[in-house]
C-alpha positions in Angstrom: 2.8 -26.4 -23.1 4.7 -27.2 -19.8 2.4 -27.3 -16.8 4.8 -25.3 -14.7 5.0 -22.6 -17.3 1.2 -22.5 -17.4 1.1 -22.2 -13.6 3.7 -19.4 -13.6 1.6 -17.5 -16.2 -1.5 -17.9 -14.1 0.3 -16.6 -11.0 1.7 -13.6 -12.8 -1.8 -12.8 -14.2 -3.4 -13.1 -10.7 -0.6 -11.0 -9.2 -1.2 -8.3 -11.8 -4.9 -8.4 -10.9 -3.9 -7.9 -7.3 -1.7 -5.0 -8.4 -4.6 -3.4 -10.2 -6.8 -3.7 -7.1 -4.0 -2.2 -5.1 -4.1 0.7 -7.5 -7.8 1.5 -7.2 -7.9 0.6 -3.5 -5.0 2.9 -2.6 -5.6 5.7 -5.1 -6.9 7.6 -2.1 -3.5 7.4 -0.4 -2.0 9.7 -3.0 -4.8 12.2 -3.9 -7.7 12.1 -1.5 -6.5 15.1 0.5 -5.8 17.1 -2.7 -9.3 16.4 -4.0 -11.0 17.2 -0.7 -9.2 20.6 -0.4 -9.9 21.2 -4.1 -6.3 21.7 -4.9 -6.8 19.3 -7.8 -9.8 18.3 -9.9 -10.6 14.6 -9.4 -9.6 13.3 -12.8 -6.5 15.5 -12.9 -5.5 14.1 -9.5 -6.0 10.5 -10.7 -4.0 11.0 -13.9 -1.2 12.6 -11.8 -1.3 9.7 -9.4 -1.3 7.1 -12.1 1.7 8.6 -13.9 3.7 9.1 -10.7 2.8 5.6 -9.5 4.3 4.3 -12.7 7.5 6.3 -12.3 7.8 5.4 -8.6 7.6 1.7 -9.5 10.8 2.1 -11.6 12.9 3.6 -8.8 13.9 0.6 -6.8 13.6 -3.1 -6.0 15.0 -3.4 -2.4 11.5 -3.7 -0.9 10.6 -6.4 -3.6 13.6 -8.5 -2.5 12.5 -8.2 1.2 9.0 -9.4 0.4 10.2 -12.2 -1.9 12.8 -13.6 0.4 12.3 -12.2 3.9 8.7 -13.2 4.9 8.4 -16.9 4.3 10.8 -19.7 3.5 11.0 -20.2 -0.3 8.5 -22.9 -1.1 9.4 -25.6 -3.6 7.7 -27.4 -6.5 4.0 -27.4 -7.4 2.9 -27.1 -3.7 5.1 -23.9 -3.5 3.3 -22.4 -6.5 -0.1 -23.0 -4.7 1.3 -21.2 -1.7 2.0 -18.1 -3.8 -1.4 -18.4 -5.6 -3.2 -18.7 -2.3 -1.4 -15.7 -0.9 -2.3 -13.4 -3.8 -6.0 -14.6 -3.8 -6.2 -13.8 -0.1 -4.9 -10.3 -0.7 -7.3 -9.7 -3.6 -10.3 -10.8 -1.5 -9.3 -8.5 1.4 -8.8 -5.6 -0.9 -12.2 -6.0 -2.5 -13.9 -6.4 0.9 -12.4 -3.3 2.4 -12.9 -1.3 -0.9 -16.6 -2.3 -0.8 -16.8 -1.1 2.9 -14.9 2.1 2.0 -12.2 1.4 4.6 -8.6 2.4 3.8 -6.8 -0.8 4.8 -3.3 -1.9 3.8 -2.9 -3.8 0.5 0.7 -4.4 1.6 -0.3 -6.1 4.8 -3.0 -8.0 3.0 -0.4 -9.5 0.7 2.0 -10.3 3.6 -0.9 -11.8 5.6 -1.7 -13.9 2.5 1.9 -15.2 2.3 1.9 -16.1 6.0 -1.5 -17.8 5.9 -0.8 -19.8 2.8 2.6 -20.9 4.2 1.2 -22.0 7.5 -1.6 -23.9 5.7 1.0 -25.7 3.6 3.2 -26.4 6.6 5.9 -24.4 5.0 8.2 -22.2 6.9 7.5 -18.6 8.0 10.4 -16.4 8.8 9.0 -15.0 12.1 12.0 -12.9 12.9 11.7 -11.3 9.5 8.0 -10.7 10.0 8.6 -9.0 13.3 11.6 -6.9 12.1 10.3 -6.1 8.6 6.6 -6.0 9.0 5.4 -5.6 12.6 7.9 -3.0 13.8 7.4 -0.8 10.7 3.6 -1.3 10.9 3.7 0.2 14.4 6.3 2.9 14.0 5.3 4.3 10.6 1.8 5.5 11.7 3.2 6.9 14.9 5.9 8.8 13.1 3.6 9.9 10.4 0.9 11.2 12.7 3.4 12.9 15.1 5.4 14.5 12.3 2.3 15.8 10.5 1.0 17.3 13.7 4.4 19.0 14.4 4.8 20.2 10.8 1.3 21.7 10.8 1.9 23.3 14.1 5.0 24.9 12.7 3.0 26.1 9.6 0.4 27.7 11.8 3.0 29.5 13.8 5.0 30.7 10.7 1.8 32.0 8.9 0.0 33.2 12.0 0.0 36.8 10.9 -1.0 36.1 7.3 -4.6 36.3 5.9 -6.1 32.8 5.9 -7.5 33.0 2.3 -4.1 34.0 1.0 -2.4 31.2 2.9 -4.9 28.7 1.6 -4.3 29.8 -2.0 -0.6 29.3 -1.6 -0.9 25.8 0.0 -3.4 24.8 -2.6 -0.7 25.3 -5.2 1.9 23.6 -2.9 -0.4 20.6 -2.7 0.3 19.8 -6.3 3.9 19.1 -5.3 3.1 17.2 -2.2 0.5 15.0 -3.9 3.0 14.3 -6.6 5.5 13.3 -4.0 2.9 11.1 -2.3 2.0 9.3 -5.5 5.6 8.7 -6.3 6.1 7.2 -2.9 3.1 5.0 -3.3 4.5 3.6 -6.6 7.9 3.1 -5.0 6.5 1.1 -2.1 3.5 -0.7 -3.2 4.6 -1.8 -6.7 7.6 -3.6 -5.2 5.5 -5.9 -3.1 3.8 -7.4 -6.2 7.2 -7.6 -7.8 8.4 -9.6 -4.8 5.6 -12.1 -5.1 6.1 -12.7 -8.8 9.9 -13.2 -8.3 9.1 -15.6 -5.4 7.0 -17.6 -7.9 9.8 -17.6 -10.4 12.3 -18.8 -7.8 9.9 -21.4 -6.6 9.5 -22.8 -10.1 13.2 -22.8 -10.7 13.1 -20.1 -13.5 15.7 -18.0 -11.6 18.0 -18.5 -8.6 18.2 -15.1 -6.9 15.6 -12.5 -6.0 16.7 -9.9 -8.5 13.6 -8.4 -10.3 13.6 -8.8 -14.1 12.8 -5.7 -16.2 9.6 -7.3 -17.6 8.3 -7.8 -14.1 9.0 -4.2 -13.2 7.3 -2.8 -16.3 4.2 -5.1 -16.0 3.7 -4.3 -12.3 4.2 -0.6 -12.9 1.6 -0.6 -15.7 -1.0 -2.6 -13.7 -0.7 -0.4 -10.6 -0.9 2.8 -12.7 -4.0 1.6 -14.5 -5.6 0.6 -11.3 -4.9 3.9 -9.8 -6.5 5.8 -12.7 -9.6 3.6 -12.2 -10.0 5.3 -8.9 -11.4 3.8 -5.7 -14.0 6.5 -4.9 -15.4 4.9 -1.8 -12.1 5.1 0.0 -11.2 8.5 -1.5 -14.4 9.8 0.2 -13.5 8.2 3.5 -9.9 9.4 3.6 -10.6 12.8 2.1 -13.8 13.8 3.9 -15.1 11.4 6.6 -12.1 11.4 9.0 -11.5 15.1 9.4 -12.0 18.2 7.3 -8.7 19.4 5.9 -7.8 22.7 4.5 -4.9 23.0 1.9 -2.2 23.7 4.5 -3.2 20.6 6.5 -3.4 18.5 3.3 0.1 19.7 2.4 1.4 18.8 5.8 -0.1 15.3 5.7 1.1 14.5 2.2 4.6 15.8 2.8 5.0 13.9 6.0 3.7 10.6 4.6 5.8 10.8 1.4 8.9 11.4 3.5 8.2 8.3 5.6 7.7 6.2 2.4 11.0 7.4 0.9 13.1 6.8 4.0 11.7 3.3 4.6 12.1 2.2 0.9 15.5 3.6 0.3 17.2 3.5 3.7 15.7 0.4 5.2 14.1 -1.5 2.3 11.1 -2.5 4.4 7.5 -2.7 3.2 5.4 -0.1 5.0 1.8 0.6 4.4 1.1 3.7 2.5 -2.5 3.6 3.8 -1.4 3.5 7.5 1.1 6.3 6.9 -1.2 8.8 5.1 -4.2 8.1 7.3 -2.2 8.7 10.5 -0.7 11.8 8.9 -4.2 13.1 8.1 -5.2 12.4 11.7 -2.1 14.2 13.0 -2.6 17.3 10.8 -6.3 17.4 11.4 -5.8 17.3 15.2 -4.1 20.7 15.1 -7.5 22.2 14.4 -8.8 20.7 17.6 -8.9 17.2 19.0 -12.6 16.9 18.6 -12.4 17.8 14.9 -11.3 14.2 14.1 -14.2 11.8 13.7 -12.8 9.2 16.1 -15.6 6.7 15.4 -14.6 6.5 11.7 -10.9 6.4 12.8 -11.8 3.5 15.1 -13.4 1.5 12.2 -10.3 2.1 10.1 -8.1 0.9 13.0 -10.2 -2.3 13.3 -9.7 -3.0 9.6 -5.9 -2.5 10.1 -5.8 -5.0 12.9 -7.8 -7.6 11.0 -6.0 -7.2 7.7 -3.1 -9.7 8.2 -5.2 -12.5 9.9 -8.2 -11.9 7.5 -6.2 -12.1 4.3 -4.2 -15.0 5.8 -7.3 -17.0 6.5 -8.6 -16.6 3.0 -5.2 -17.5 1.7 -5.0 -20.6 3.9 -8.5 -21.8 2.7 -7.6 -21.1 -0.9 -4.4 -23.1 -0.6 -6.3 -26.1 0.8 -8.9 -25.9 -1.9 -6.3 -25.7 -4.7 -4.4 -28.5 -3.1 -7.5 -30.7 -3.3 -8.1 -30.2 -7.0 -4.6 -29.7 -8.4 -2.1 -32.6 -8.0 1.4 -31.5 -6.9 
């Protein structure tokens, strides 16, 4: 069998493993708040998230093309395939580390950090303008917008329902959370599946199996399935952190956080086609909605640990990817 074809098969398999880890690492993004408010039973919530992740993955490829062509210069030949492999291995390693620590970090930024680290290690080109415009700016703006909008939405909910009995309001929003959790899971599939699609397509272009960055149907379906299965596996460590350890949420605040975060994901995917972190967006929305209870209700120490993980994600995954590339380069002739 052709060596290049074997290499592509290995990269696709590793990318799908990353996609699976993305699913169980980021399952909390979609349903942690719904579980913590008891709007949904845990296994029901995971099944809902898995199904909607699969559906969301089928809804677009704009973000995939951005990741595939807008972060690093397209590498060439066998060395290029090692760059892609190193990038994915770096992202997997970071996902597993932060899952073990129970920290909701960004799988998206881990993958982007892996691409940057492996490209630098290989002396390949990084599109720094694209990194700033399509990664750094959205990375800063999406949490700020998510947190502020969730705070304002929850403040509006508190004012509108100020004269209603709290238990009746909670029952209503517990039902509404089924809808907002569905929307959040759909948005997660829409955003995060496309990043893995972009890396697989980058490998196909690097190996010369296709010219452009259009995503083949088999890639879409394979990635959607891996993400969905990973989500159903459930990352309970991170679900507990996001759903309970940051701030106590009632159903209304859970609804506000999920609705706001899902809206940010849809706008960035459809209108701007930029990869934003579902983790950053929902976490900041949870903080914003929770802060309407009182500022001290938020466990800022836990939030600080999460922020530290966010800051370290791109360089941490990039370092692992760079080392992986060098090791592969030593043992595999290119």
